[in-house]
C-alpha positions in Angstrom: 128.3 144.7 -163.1 131.5 142.9 -162.0 130.1 142.7 -158.4 126.9 141.2 -159.8 128.8 138.6 -161.8 130.9 137.7 -158.8 127.7 137.1 -156.7 126.3 134.9 -159.5 129.5 132.9 -159.5 129.3 132.4 -155.8 125.7 131.3 -156.0 126.6 128.8 -158.6 129.3 127.3 -156.4 127.0 127.2 -153.4 124.4 125.4 -155.5 127.0 122.8 -156.5 127.9 122.2 -152.8 124.2 121.6 -152.0 124.0 119.2 -155.0 127.0 117.2 -153.7 125.4 116.9 -150.3 122.1 115.7 -151.8 124.0 113.1 -153.9 125.7 111.8 -150.8 122.4 111.6 -148.9 120.8 109.7 -151.7 123.5 107.2 -151.6 123.2 106.7 -147.9 126.4 108.6 -147.1 125.0 111.6 -145.2 127.9 113.1 -143.3 125.5 114.8 -140.8 124.4 111.4 -139.5 127.9 110.6 -138.2 127.9 111.2 -134.5 131.6 110.7 -133.5 135.1 110.0 -134.7 138.0 108.6 -132.7 140.9 111.1 -132.8 144.2 109.7 -131.6 146.5 112.6 -132.4 146.6 116.2 -133.4 148.8 117.8 -136.1 151.6 119.3 -134.1 151.7 116.3 -131.8 152.5 114.1 -134.8 155.1 116.6 -136.1 156.8 117.0 -132.7 156.8 113.2 -132.0 157.7 112.1 -135.5 160.5 109.7 -134.6 158.2 107.8 -132.2 155.3 107.8 -134.6 157.0 107.1 -137.9 155.3 104.1 -139.5 152.6 104.0 -136.8 148.8 104.4 -137.5 147.1 107.6 -136.3 143.7 109.2 -136.7 143.3 112.9 -137.1 140.3 115.1 -137.8 140.0 118.7 -139.0 139.0 121.0 -141.8 140.4 120.5 -145.3 142.1 123.8 -146.3 143.8 122.6 -149.5 143.4 119.8 -152.0 145.4 118.8 -155.0 144.1 115.9 -157.1 146.7 114.1 -159.4 144.9 111.2 -161.1 145.1 108.1 -158.8 146.7 110.0 -155.9 146.0 113.3 -154.2 147.3 115.5 -151.4 145.2 117.5 -149.0 146.0 119.7 -146.0 143.9 119.3 -142.8 143.7 122.0 -140.1 142.9 121.1 -136.5 143.2 122.7 -133.1 147.0 122.7 -133.1 147.9 123.5 -136.7 147.8 121.6 -140.0 149.2 118.5 -141.5 149.4 117.0 -145.0 147.7 113.8 -146.0 148.6 111.6 -149.0 145.4 110.1 -150.4 145.8 107.3 -152.9 143.0 105.3 -154.7 144.7 102.0 -154.1 145.0 102.7 -150.4 141.4 103.8 -149.6 139.4 102.1 -152.4 138.0 103.3 -155.7 134.6 104.4 -154.4 135.9 106.3 -151.4 138.6 108.0 -153.6 135.9 109.0 -156.2 134.0 110.7 -153.3 137.1 112.3 -151.9 137.9 114.0 -155.3 134.5 115.7 -155.0 135.1 117.0 -151.4 135.5 120.8 -151.1 137.9 123.0 -149.2 136.1 123.7 -145.9 134.8 120.1 -145.5 135.6 118.4 -142.2 137.4 115.1 -142.6 138.6 112.2 -140.5 141.8 110.6 -141.8 143.4 107.4 -140.6 146.8 106.2 -141.8 150.5 105.8 -141.3 152.9 108.6 -140.5 155.6 109.1 -143.1 157.8 111.7 -144.7 157.4 112.7 -148.4 160.3 113.1 -150.8 160.3 116.8 -150.1 160.7 116.1 -146.4 157.2 117.0 -145.2 155.8 115.0 -142.4 152.5 113.5 -143.6 149.9 110.8 -143.2 149.5 108.1 -145.8 145.7 107.7 -145.6 144.1 104.2 -145.4 140.7 105.6 -144.5 139.0 109.0 -145.3 135.7 109.9 -143.7 133.6 112.9 -144.5 132.4 114.2 -141.1 130.7 117.4 -142.1 129.9 119.0 -145.4 130.7 122.7 -145.7 127.9 124.4 -147.6 129.5 127.9 -147.5 132.7 129.2 -149.1 135.7 130.2 -147.1 137.6 133.4 -147.9 140.3 133.0 -150.6 143.4 131.5 -149.0 146.1 134.0 -149.9 144.0 137.2 -149.1 142.4 135.6 -146.1 139.8 137.4 -143.9 141.1 140.9 -143.4 138.0 143.1 -143.0 137.9 143.8 -139.3 134.1 144.2 -139.2 133.6 140.8 -140.8 136.3 139.3 -138.6 134.5 140.4 -135.4 131.0 139.4 -136.6 132.1 136.1 -138.0 134.7 135.1 -135.5 134.3 131.4 -136.4 135.6 132.2 -139.9 138.3 134.4 -138.4 139.5 131.6 -136.3 139.7 129.3 -139.3 141.5 131.6 -141.6 143.9 133.5 -139.2 146.2 131.3 -137.1 147.4 134.3 -135.0 143.8 134.9 -133.9 143.4 131.4 -132.6 146.7 131.8 -130.8 145.4 135.0 -129.1 142.4 133.2 -127.7 144.4 130.2 -126.6 146.6 132.6 -124.7 143.6 134.3 -123.2 142.5 130.9 -121.8 146.1 130.5 -120.4 145.9 134.0 -118.7 142.7 133.0 -116.9 144.1 129.6 -115.9 147.3 131.0 -114.6 145.5 133.7 -112.6 143.4 131.0 -110.9 146.5 128.9 -110.2 148.3 131.8 -108.7 145.4 132.9 -106.5 144.6 129.3 -105.4 148.2 129.0 -104.4 147.9 132.2 -102.3 144.9 130.8 -100.4 142.1 132.6 -102.2 138.7 131.0 -102.8 136.8 131.5 -106.1 133.2 132.6 -105.7 130.3 133.7 -107.8 128.0 136.7 -107.0 124.8 138.0 -108.7 124.8 139.6 -112.1 121.2 140.9 -111.8 121.1 143.4 -108.9 118.7 146.0 -107.6 121.6 148.5 -106.9 124.5 148.4 -109.3 127.3 149.9 -107.2 131.0 149.6 -106.7 132.2 151.7 -109.7 131.6 155.0 -111.5 129.5 153.8 -114.4 126.0 153.9 -115.9 124.3 150.5 -115.7 122.1 148.6 -118.1 118.5 148.3 -116.8 116.0 145.5 -117.3 112.7 144.3 -115.8 112.1 141.0 -114.0 108.5 140.0 -114.9 108.1 137.3 -112.2 108.6 139.8 -109.3 107.5 142.9 -111.3 110.8 144.6 -110.3 113.3 146.7 -112.2 116.8 145.3 -112.0 120.2 146.3 -113.3 123.2 144.4 -114.7 126.1 144.6 -112.3 128.9 147.2 -113.1 131.2 145.8 -110.5 131.8 142.8 -108.2 132.8 144.7 -105.2 129.9 145.1 -102.8 128.9 141.4 -102.8 132.5 140.2 -102.4 132.9 142.5 -99.4 129.8 141.0 -97.8 131.6 137.6 -98.0 134.6 139.2 -96.1 132.1 140.2 -93.5 130.9 136.6 -93.4 134.4 135.4 -92.6 135.7 134.2 -96.0 139.0 135.9 -95.6 140.4 135.6 -99.2 137.9 135.6 -102.1 138.0 136.4 -105.8 135.7 136.3 -108.7 136.3 136.4 -112.5 133.2 137.4 -114.4 131.4 139.6 -116.8 130.3 143.1 -115.8 128.2 145.5 -117.9 128.6 149.2 -118.3 126.3 151.3 -120.5 129.1 153.3 -122.1 130.8 153.9 -125.5 132.9 151.6 -127.7 136.5 152.2 -128.4 139.8 150.3 -128.6 139.9 149.7 -124.8 136.1 149.7 -123.9 133.3 147.2 -124.6 130.0 147.4 -122.8 130.4 143.9 -121.4 133.9 142.9 -120.3 135.7 140.6 -117.9 136.6 141.9 -114.5 138.5 140.1 -111.7 138.1 141.4 -108.2 139.7 140.0 -105.1 139.5 140.9 -101.4 141.8 139.9 -98.6 141.1 140.4 -94.9 143.8 141.9 -92.6 145.8 143.7 -95.2 145.8 147.1 -96.9 146.6 148.6 -100.3 150.3 148.0 -99.8 149.5 144.3 -99.6 147.6 144.6 -102.8 150.6 146.2 -104.5 152.8 143.4 -103.5 150.2 140.8 -104.7 149.8 142.7 -108.0 153.5 142.6 -108.7 153.7 138.8 -108.0 150.5 138.1 -110.0 151.6 140.0 -113.1 155.1 138.4 -113.1 153.6 135.0 -112.7 151.1 135.3 -115.5 153.6 136.9 -117.9 156.0 134.0 -117.3 153.3 131.4 -117.7 151.8 132.9 -120.8 154.7 134.5 -122.7 157.7 132.8 -121.0 159.2 136.1 -120.1 158.9 139.0 -117.6 159.5 141.5 -120.4 156.4 142.4 -122.3 156.4 144.0 -125.7 153.4 146.0 -126.7 153.6 148.0 -129.9 156.7 150.2 -129.7 157.0 149.8 -125.9 158.9 147.2 -123.9 157.7 146.9 -120.3 159.9 145.2 -117.7 158.0 143.3 -115.0 161.1 141.9 -113.4 162.0 145.2 -111.6 160.1 146.6 -108.6 157.1 148.5 -109.9 157.4 152.3 -109.5 155.2 153.8 -106.7 154.2 157.5 -106.8 151.4 159.5 -105.3 148.8 161.2 -107.6 149.9 164.6 -106.3 153.6 163.9 -107.0 152.8 162.5 -110.5 150.7 165.6 -111.4 153.5 167.9 -110.1 156.1 165.9 -112.1 154.3 166.1 -115.4 152.3 169.4 -115.2 154.3 171.5 -112.7 151.3 172.1 -110.6 151.7 171.1 -106.9 148.3 170.4 -105.3 150.0 170.4 -101.9 149.9 174.2 -102.3 146.3 174.3 -103.5 144.0 174.5 -100.5 140.7 175.7 -101.9 138.3 174.9 -104.7 138.8 178.4 -106.2 142.6 177.8 -106.3 142.0 174.5 -108.0 139.7 176.1 -110.6 142.2 178.9 -111.3 145.0 176.3 -111.8 142.7 174.4 -114.2 142.0 177.5 -116.2 145.7 178.4 -116.4 146.5 175.0 -117.8 143.4 174.7 -120.0 141.9 171.8 -118.1 138.2 171.7 -118.6 136.0 171.2 -115.6 132.3 171.4 -114.6 130.7 173.4 -111.8 130.0 170.2 -109.9 133.7 169.3 -109.8 135.4 169.5 -106.4 139.1 170.1 -105.8 139.7 166.4 -105.8 137.9 166.0 -109.1 140.1 168.7 -110.6 143.3 167.0 -109.4 142.1 163.8 -111.1 141.4 165.8 -114.3 145.0 167.1 -114.2 146.2 163.5 -113.8 144.2 162.3 -116.8 145.3 165.3 -118.9 149.1 165.4 -118.1 150.1 162.1 -116.5 148.5 158.9 -117.8 150.2 158.8 -121.2 153.6 158.8 -119.6 153.1 155.8 -117.4 154.6 153.2 -119.7 156.5 151.1 -117.2 154.5 149.3 -114.4 153.5 152.0 -112.0 151.3 152.3 -108.9 149.7 155.7 -108.7 148.7 156.1 -105.0 146.7 158.2 -102.7 143.7 159.6 -104.6 141.4 162.4 -103.5 138.6 161.3 -101.2 135.9 162.8 -103.5 136.5 160.3 -106.3 137.0 157.3 -104.0 133.7 156.6 -102.2 134.5 153.1 -100.9 138.1 153.7 -99.7 139.7 154.3 -96.3 141.0 157.8 -95.7 144.7 158.3 -95.0 144.9 158.9 -91.2 147.5 161.6 -91.5 145.7 163.4 -94.4 142.0 162.7 -94.7 141.6 164.6 -98.0 143.2 161.6 -99.6 142.6 157.9 -99.4 144.6 154.6 -99.4 144.0 153.8 -103.0 146.2 153.0 -106.0 145.6 152.5 -109.7 148.1 150.3 -111.6 149.3 151.6 -115.0 151.2 150.1 -117.9 151.5 151.4 -121.4 149.7 154.5 -120.4 146.6 152.4 -119.5 144.9 151.8 -116.2 145.2 148.1 -115.6 143.9 147.7 -112.0 142.3 149.7 -109.2 142.8 148.9 -105.5 141.9 150.2 -102.0 142.4 149.8 -98.4 138.6 149.1 -98.1 136.4 151.4 -96.1 134.9 149.4 -93.2 133.4 152.2 -91.2 129.7 152.1 -91.7 129.1 155.6 -90.5 131.7 157.1 -92.9 130.4 154.9 -95.7 126.9 156.2 -95.2 128.2 159.8 -95.5 130.1 158.8 -98.7 126.9 157.3 -100.2 125.0 160.5 -99.3 127.7 162.6 -101.1 127.3 160.3 -104.1 123.6 160.8 -104.1 124.1 164.5 -104.2 126.5 164.1 -107.1 123.9 162.1 -108.9 121.3 164.8 -108.3 123.7 167.3 -109.6 124.1 165.5 -112.9 126.6 162.7 -112.4 124.8 159.7 -113.7 127.7 157.5 -112.9 127.6 158.1 -109.2 126.9 155.3 -106.7 123.6 155.0 -104.8 123.1 154.1 -101.2 123.1 150.3 -100.6 121.3 149.7 -97.3 122.1 146.0 -97.1 125.8 146.7 -97.7 125.7 149.3 -94.9 124.1 146.7 -92.7 126.9 144.2 -93.5 129.5 146.8 -92.6 127.6 147.4 -89.3 127.9 143.7 -88.5 131.7 144.4 -88.8 134.2 144.0 -91.6 137.9 143.5 -90.8 140.6 145.7 -92.3 140.7 144.6 -95.9 142.6 145.2 -99.1 140.8 144.8 -102.4 141.6 145.2 -106.1 139.9 145.0 -109.5 141.8 143.9 -112.6 140.6 144.4 -116.2 141.2 141.0 -117.6 140.7 142.0 -121.3 143.4 144.7 -121.0 145.7 142.2 -119.4 145.2 139.8 -122.3 145.7 142.7 -124.8 149.1 143.3 -123.1 150.1 139.6 -123.0 149.2 139.1 -126.7 150.2 142.5 -128.2 146.7 143.0 -129.4 145.8 146.6 -130.6 142.1 146.6 -129.6 139.9 145.1 -127.0 137.8 143.5 -129.7 140.8 141.5 -130.7 140.7 139.7 -127.4 136.9 139.2 -127.1 135.6 136.3 -129.0 132.3 138.0 -129.8 132.6 141.8 -129.2 129.6 144.0 -129.1 128.7 145.2 -132.7 126.1 147.5 -134.1 123.3 145.5 -135.6 123.4 145.2 -139.4 119.7 146.0 -139.5 120.3 149.5 -138.1 
């Protein structure tokens, strides 16, 4: 019953807002017919430059978040991009008719306010309004101020309200923009060229993931949404563009959790004439640069952990890491049967299709990842799980690959790129067999990519960064949905 009464009260308030709009429109004051407003300053700009602006006339615009009417004078609080500022609105300063309208304005309405900058008796920097303009009428009710918008499901579905009510959310997305801008500045300074490659592809390769599939009516062809940027960027290295990068959305048909969303932002870069050691050096420099630009420090705090980017990042092989944390030395395991026995002894679950290299990786996931809090490069993965990577010349069971970890998370994945077209074809064939054996995340043979490698690709280092996880780290955000403006959500109709 109480819930029904609450809804009736809300409906009555909404009806009043619509009636107020109709009254304005009847009197020729329809706010939706206003097409522009000249803003000269923002809230924090005024507060930070008060000495220079005191007594000067400014124009601001934003959403009214608070109003207190006191007879012939009122106060309101206007929120804009930078923050909020108080306005003093007096009948004698703006005129009787405008003041009468102002008193009927609602919290949530968007106002333009022009007036002089001054300080109230309580010391609050404010604007003494000489003009007040209603720029947009809010016909919906914002969440109650002191309780705010706290339900996470509603916050993600109605991000526009979340941004209005929660200042820290707006700060997170401003920092996300700074992360992307600082990455671009850094890479541009290193001589990289930003490029764009197709999202709709006939063969979604370059990663171990299940793609989304669609149909292109005009050509009557089935296509997939890309799961990676890799294979097209490598084609550009073949074409002579020696340093390229792309920041873009990729799509993986997988589950949702605190670190996974089916569409997410990936950055991949490729550099000719270097290897995975060059990619490690670049990663250290990039992360330090972005941290300084976005947070002002090379020390990142995430939850209970503090990660120091100022020191050289730890470098350890996957075999040594597994030995350190599980006690199992895969240097002494030579056959698949021995690997299976070790897995059984240590309660590591595996499938019949898993190779010795797969089992080493399962040990790594089970025993090692959670311990990699400080920035760490885990190097030299087994060849079976690295179909696009150069083998180590001295030990061809392993490849020149690393994964970059922080806070127990994989943050980046890098290779000395495989440029031998004959070896690459054999790797693709092994992936096709894995797919036939039940691995629906295996790669498929890409004949055009093999043709590109046959033309000749120089020795190349490449890396992929998860941008969303980087933003999570830079903003101390607990879930990937907190750094995606519009995360994937289950339909309310289901």
